[in-house]
C-alpha atoms as one frame of an Amber mdcrd trajectory, in Angstrom:
protein
 124.361 179.951-115.798 125.353 176.949-118.394 122.257 175.827-120.907 122.488
 172.093-119.102 122.379 173.525-115.514 118.870 173.128-114.211 117.343 175.872
-112.711 118.077 176.496-109.282 114.526 177.817-107.379 113.089 176.464-104.450
 110.614 173.576-104.780 112.538 172.603-107.976 113.128 168.619-108.502 116.963
 167.966-109.530 117.128 164.808-111.444 120.471 162.781-111.673 122.502 164.564
-108.838 125.879 163.029-108.183 126.912 163.254-104.512 130.592 164.119-104.474
 131.625 164.102-100.827 130.217 164.519 -97.275 129.952 167.694 -95.490 130.835
 168.154 -91.857 127.134 167.057 -90.200 126.806 164.162 -92.741 124.812 166.074
 -95.325 126.032 164.963 -98.763 127.356 167.425-101.391 127.093 167.636-104.990
 128.053 170.744-107.452 126.359 171.874-110.204 128.820 173.986-112.676 127.041
 177.703-113.501 128.788 180.159-115.358 129.455 182.318-111.556 131.340 178.847
-110.551 130.132 175.776-108.370 126.624 175.920-106.825 126.595 173.443-103.665
 123.510 171.200-103.439 123.563 169.735 -99.802 121.310 166.749 -99.834 120.616
 164.882 -96.512 120.436 161.074 -96.430 122.470 160.692 -99.393 125.994 159.050
 -99.799 129.039 159.642-102.036 129.189 158.085-105.090 125.024 157.705-105.387
 123.268 159.524-108.118 119.896 160.814-106.474 116.725 162.700-107.311 115.970
 165.707-104.848 114.200 168.296-104.065 115.433 171.843-103.178 113.755 172.897
 -99.903 115.695 176.199 -99.415 118.085 178.649-101.667 120.558 181.042-101.108
 122.931 182.503-103.012 126.066 180.255-103.314 124.059 177.451-102.152 121.111
 175.118-101.542 119.354 172.599 -98.997 117.898 169.634-100.753 115.214 166.667
 -99.643 116.295 163.514-100.975 113.427 162.135-103.252 114.933 159.337-104.295
 118.242 156.662-104.967 118.266 156.421-108.616 121.444 154.634-109.010 123.721
 153.220-105.496 127.258 154.025-104.940 129.933 151.329-105.873 131.265 151.703
-102.111 127.900 150.814-100.625 127.866 147.304 -98.542 125.262 144.715 -97.313
 124.446 145.087 -93.961 122.767 142.276 -91.883 120.719 144.875 -89.648 117.590
 146.885 -89.709 118.424 150.202 -91.468 117.493 152.929 -88.711 117.303 156.653
 -89.296 120.500 157.139 -87.072 122.790 155.255 -88.898 122.752 156.908 -92.387
 126.366 155.660 -93.172 125.824 152.215 -92.282 126.074 151.128 -95.594 129.567
 152.556 -96.416 132.505 150.680 -95.107 134.043 151.734 -91.683 137.332 153.126
 -93.448 135.250 155.068 -95.882 133.259 156.456 -92.903 136.641 157.507 -91.122
 137.705 158.961 -94.168 134.966 161.651 -94.920 134.313 162.271 -91.090 138.043
 163.167 -90.806 138.149 165.134 -93.534 135.285 167.367 -93.087 135.880 167.960
 -89.719 139.467 168.957 -90.308 138.295 171.390 -93.053 135.501 173.081 -90.903
 137.637 173.476 -87.946 140.138 175.480 -90.217 137.441 177.428 -91.753 135.524
 178.165 -88.533 138.239 178.486 -86.171 140.890 180.558 -88.581 143.752 177.606
 -87.419 145.337 177.181 -90.646 148.067 174.771 -89.354 145.116 172.634 -87.652
 146.597 169.513 -90.031 150.023 170.242 -88.574 148.753 169.781 -84.903 146.732
 166.811 -85.610 147.333 163.948 -84.127 145.214 161.548 -86.084 141.965 159.320
 -85.590 140.851 157.198 -83.147 139.059 154.802 -83.968 136.058 152.501 -81.725
 136.997 149.352 -80.795 133.431 148.076 -81.369 131.943 149.193 -84.777 128.615
 147.267 -84.220 126.453 146.876 -80.771 129.025 149.727 -79.071 125.620 152.025
 -77.639 125.031 151.834 -74.188 121.610 153.895 -74.270 118.877 154.041 -76.745
 115.365 156.226 -76.604 112.528 154.148 -78.543 109.407 155.884 -79.262 105.573
 155.221 -79.505 103.260 156.760 -81.972 100.384 156.425 -84.110 101.922 157.495
 -87.063 103.954 154.915 -88.764 106.812 155.992 -90.868 107.208 153.136 -93.590
 111.007 151.723 -94.106 112.824 152.908 -97.176 109.395 154.930 -98.934 108.738
 156.913 -95.803 105.223 157.104 -96.567 103.410 157.877 -93.238  99.942 155.421
 -92.145  98.186 155.034 -89.082  98.708 152.283 -86.833 101.001 151.392 -83.793
 104.498 152.236 -83.948 107.609 151.616 -81.541 111.035 152.037 -82.487 113.070
 155.460 -83.937 111.653 158.751 -85.045 112.154 159.500 -89.054 115.221 161.833
 -89.152 114.381 165.101 -89.274 111.121 165.409 -87.640 109.283 164.536 -84.559
 105.736 163.073 -85.202 106.606 159.634 -87.673 108.184 156.644 -85.945 110.027
 153.596 -87.769 109.211 150.422 -86.589 112.130 148.614 -85.409 111.596 144.713
 -85.853 114.793 143.243 -85.542 118.508 144.543 -84.524 119.672 147.522 -85.810
 123.298 146.681 -85.047 123.570 149.634 -82.760 122.651 148.304 -79.175 121.681
 145.461 -77.479 120.985 142.476 -80.128 118.943 140.410 -77.643 116.581 143.126
 -76.782 115.975 144.731 -79.753 115.381 141.091 -81.837 112.664 141.300 -78.882
 111.210 144.871 -79.440 108.373 143.396 -81.644 107.567 141.107 -79.312 106.893
 144.155 -76.556 105.386 146.299 -79.094 102.630 143.365 -79.565 102.286 143.230
 -75.433 101.639 147.051 -75.414  99.227 146.760 -78.199  97.355 143.979 -76.648
  96.579 146.276 -73.653  94.242 148.479 -75.635  96.151 151.253 -74.247  96.864
 154.039 -76.990 100.371 155.037 -78.343 101.404 158.534 -78.061  99.090 160.484
 -80.772 101.337 163.246 -82.050  98.631 165.552 -83.760  96.432 165.382 -80.646
  99.074 165.435 -77.943  97.381 162.428 -76.343  97.915 158.718 -75.752  99.187
 156.284 -73.311 102.564 154.872 -74.287 105.410 157.398 -75.096 108.997 156.197
 -74.691 110.957 153.037 -73.867 114.730 154.413 -72.649 117.077 151.306 -72.130
 120.500 151.917 -70.278 123.137 148.684 -70.749 125.818 147.727 -68.653 128.906
 146.420 -71.043 130.966 145.634 -67.468 128.029 143.670 -65.995 126.277 142.726
 -69.371 122.660 144.096 -67.606 119.857 146.276 -68.634 118.123 149.455 -66.951
 114.310 150.220 -68.532 112.523 153.512 -68.251 108.911 153.087 -69.312 107.317
 156.590 -69.977 103.923 157.052 -70.066 101.001 159.177 -69.409  98.585 158.696
 -66.662  95.276 158.507 -68.983  93.444 155.263 -68.071  96.930 154.153 -66.027
  94.811 151.858 -63.490  94.141 149.617 -66.782  97.962 149.002 -67.221  99.151
 145.702 -65.724 102.406 146.886 -64.460 103.383 143.289 -63.088 102.646 141.856
 -66.376 104.999 144.264 -68.067 107.703 143.264 -65.796 107.323 139.627 -66.601
 107.250 140.200 -69.944 110.944 141.808 -69.569 111.651 139.055 -67.192 110.816
 136.445 -69.606 113.056 137.861 -72.300 116.135 139.014 -70.667 116.158 136.775
 -67.532 119.180 137.597 -64.919 120.369 140.599 -67.030 117.096 142.700 -66.075
 118.804 145.087 -63.779 115.568 147.098 -63.169 112.053 148.576 -64.448 111.322
 152.150 -63.979 107.770 153.512 -64.845 107.872 157.180 -65.720 104.352 159.440
 -65.799 105.011 162.219 -68.434 101.479 164.278 -68.767 103.425 167.381 -70.338
 102.589 167.792 -73.958 106.493 168.717 -74.913 107.990 165.714 -76.722 110.627
 164.776 -74.088 110.994 161.771 -71.690 112.540 163.538 -68.515 110.639 164.174
 -65.327 110.777 164.831 -61.817 111.980 161.885 -59.946 108.188 162.187 -57.937
 106.929 160.833 -61.036 108.836 157.892 -61.298 108.755 154.668 -59.504 110.494
 151.511 -59.448 108.505 148.449 -60.780 111.739 145.882 -60.640 115.213 145.849
 -59.343 117.168 149.077 -59.356 117.095 151.968 -60.830 121.071 152.280 -61.507
 123.456 150.278 -63.333 127.087 150.194 -62.644 129.594 150.581 -65.244 133.444
 150.203 -65.228 135.822 152.357 -66.683 139.222 152.236 -66.692 139.257 150.466
 -63.561 136.660 152.778 -61.675 133.395 151.569 -61.464 130.350 154.194 -62.073
 127.069 153.797 -60.738 124.924 155.512 -63.599 120.754 156.749 -62.853 118.694
 157.023 -66.143 119.014 160.658 -66.161 122.810 161.115 -65.569 125.194 161.903
 -68.500 127.417 159.159 -69.547 129.308 158.285 -72.704 127.200 156.508 -75.074
 130.153 154.033 -76.331 132.067 153.186 -72.724 134.609 151.132 -74.547 136.211
 153.955 -77.029 135.251 156.350 -73.837 138.198 154.723 -72.291 140.332 155.877
 -74.966 139.004 159.330 -74.983 139.679 159.219 -71.166 143.012 158.219 -71.536
 143.878 160.493 -74.337 142.407 163.486 -71.997 144.663 162.385 -69.286 147.652
 162.265 -71.570 146.594 166.172 -72.577 146.725 167.327 -69.134 149.472 165.261
 -68.040 151.431 167.039 -71.344 150.136 170.134 -70.016 152.070 169.744 -66.778
 155.405 168.513 -67.640 157.310 171.614 -67.449 155.243 172.664 -64.478 157.748
 173.398 -61.018 154.342 173.260 -58.918 153.748 170.643 -56.519 150.159 171.913
 -55.381 148.319 171.293 -58.713 144.513 172.593 -58.974 142.515 170.688 -61.814
 138.732 172.015 -62.873 136.540 169.804 -64.677 133.518 171.839 -66.229 130.660
 169.616 -67.106 131.723 166.881 -65.357 128.654 164.643 -65.499 128.972 161.665
 -63.279 132.656 162.647 -62.470 134.058 160.393 -64.726 137.384 162.700 -65.485
 137.461 164.566 -62.418 138.000 160.831 -60.763 140.788 160.164 -63.102 142.259
 163.009 -62.453 142.325 163.030 -58.836 144.099 159.495 -59.418 146.970 161.542
 -60.559 149.896 162.138 -57.882 150.849 165.248 -59.228 147.006 166.644 -58.948
 146.427 167.777 -54.976 143.097 168.667 -55.781 140.122 168.573 -58.547 136.562
 170.552 -58.605 133.825 168.918 -60.221 130.899 171.139 -61.587 127.705 169.987
 -63.248 124.232 171.526 -63.381 122.574 167.851 -63.725 122.209 167.547 -59.581
 121.324 164.124 -60.365 124.581 163.512 -61.980 126.664 165.277 -58.989 124.843
 163.036 -56.559 126.142 160.074 -59.012 129.646 161.617 -59.086 130.155 161.830
 -55.341 128.752 158.258 -54.304 130.921 156.782 -57.216 133.868 158.646 -55.842
 133.241 156.552 -52.578 132.956 153.779 -54.261 136.271 154.260 -56.135 138.090
 155.789 -52.822 139.092 158.562 -54.420 139.748 161.442 -52.464 140.764 165.162
 -53.488 137.303 166.045 -55.470 134.939 168.843 -54.285 131.657 168.196 -56.442
 129.104 170.840 -56.828 125.803 171.028 -58.466 125.714 174.506 -60.413 125.724
 175.803 -63.875 129.291 176.539 -64.530 128.669 180.262 -65.438 126.967 181.237
 -62.246 129.342 178.592 -59.951 132.704 180.714 -61.695 130.740 183.986 -60.189
 129.937 182.944 -57.309 133.274 181.273 -56.150 135.807 184.132 -57.696 138.759
 182.445 -55.126 139.570 180.167 -57.875 140.696 182.878 -60.275 144.229 182.285
 -60.941 144.595 179.226 -58.360 143.356 176.714 -61.483 146.791 175.274 -63.251
 144.105 173.152 -65.790 140.813 172.939 -66.918 138.852 170.264 -68.611 135.659
 171.386 -70.407 133.386 168.434 -71.710 130.047 170.566 -72.624 126.998 169.538
 -74.415 126.312 169.683 -77.933 125.680 173.580 -78.220 129.076 174.441 -76.725
 129.806 176.917 -73.965 127.810 180.125 -74.015 129.773 182.919 -74.354 129.810
 184.697 -70.868 130.204 181.285 -69.234 133.503 180.994 -71.942 134.646 184.767
 -70.325 134.122 183.336 -66.820 136.284 180.046 -67.568 138.990 182.670 -69.368
 139.070 184.519 -66.479 140.213 181.870 -64.368 143.812 181.956 -66.096 144.478
 178.486 -65.696 147.693 177.587 -67.550 145.889 174.991 -70.059 142.872 174.095
 -71.032 141.557 170.494 -72.598 138.636 170.983 -74.483 136.265 167.850 -75.348
 133.804 168.115 -77.928 130.975 166.213 -79.029 130.115 168.930 -81.599 133.852
 170.191 -83.411 131.713 173.080 -84.740 131.371 174.776 -81.574 134.916 173.809
 -80.074 136.202 175.619 -83.271 133.518 178.691 -83.018 135.172 178.988 -79.000
 138.977 178.365 -80.432 138.847 181.620 -81.917 137.572 183.054 -78.485 139.976
 181.053 -76.856 143.096 182.512 -78.906 142.064 186.106 -78.499 142.376 185.688
 -75.085 145.818 183.967 -75.400 145.452 180.260 -75.206 146.748 178.887 -78.358
 145.631 175.074 -79.693 148.637 172.700 -79.490 147.525 169.271 -79.654 144.349
 167.944 -81.474 142.789 164.768 -82.282 139.163 163.071 -83.383 137.778 160.553
 -81.514 135.007 158.375 -83.603 132.692 157.486 -80.620 129.638 156.981 -83.227
 130.133 154.416 -86.035 127.550 154.863 -88.794 127.007 158.273 -87.975 127.815
 161.753 -88.603 128.815 162.440 -85.141 132.561 163.047 -84.093 134.352 163.841
 -81.083 137.469 165.965 -80.650 139.616 166.883 -78.245 142.026 169.930 -78.079
 144.846 171.045 -75.775 145.236 175.048 -75.129 148.087 176.685 -73.371 147.894
 180.170 -72.191 150.558 182.676 -73.975 153.310 183.553 -71.355
């Protein structure tokens, strides 16, 4: 190791570390020059061009994971943003074109490394940007806590918090007191008013250390097409008789007026840090328990628990590209009775778009969330779409229980959760022996992993693109077209 190279040991604090790049997933990259070559430091919450002080929290032979202590020099690329800084938007101070450059480069390099597709850049068709850079999200989850994380410093203190959890942990919450720039401006500028109301009830927020309290989460869905908001207030049952539900309804009505679509109250007495609960624990306080969103000419009724794309305007671009890939895979087909399958279909958006294609005679949609499938069936009726069969089932179990589909599916669309497809499910999908697979992923690293398996099974990647549904974050979506080798 060079004499000027600082010691690399767990717990050591390194100063004057220059962040040179961003890794896939959003960590800043710095490189230390040693006699054995470059030693890589990954520093969370840092940006290229910054000089930082960082503490090593995990050390490996060729790299170390670091915690950001402070930024000692800001990057020349950083810009002023007229919104409150939040943990979920680490890239907000970078110009959007810089964000896109770093995400595109990091994703393609990662995909090449994990998938062993050396010519991925030759197959790459480009980067699809979000139509809106700000105020693009249609869902947000705000957390209550007795532990406040101070903005900027990260110092923790006891108090009454309503906002976002600090990145990388589950207990401390940063109070949101004005518009974050990601969700609804009117609502977020009123969140402080809602917090003050809750505090005056004398009902406590959730205490993460003692796993007790009353107020837990406030989850909000937004319809862009109707400009309405749907709320789910999650509390425990502790002292629930002292909670004035009507006063809470009146508060939201005074803030939003006719923009208020509905308010749901969910009771969650579980210790686990989640907001989902069975419907028997839920009651409607006001309005409806669903909202309607319009995508590519189709209307979709969405319940609070159903999965729906977070950025609906950008989702239109994503879905259009998926349909383009499906049609591309069918262009040389002489078959007239084409059957498509939409796995992990959610509320059935892609399935309905496929069913609209005159060349596709039948679509099968499968998702494990029963509520989403219920919405999907109702949505297909609402849109007068025929030729779809929806099933509420685990994908792997469904394909095992319905072997008659083997050899009968022409094209498959996959849109799995962030963790990707479990190996046994992927093998069942491969066993269907479809001519093509269009794989949509909100985590390209798991898609790259699955690309190896698909390649071994005779599916070669033909087209690939990236879709930025989440500006100011490290997240990126990818779409890949796989075709079966004859």
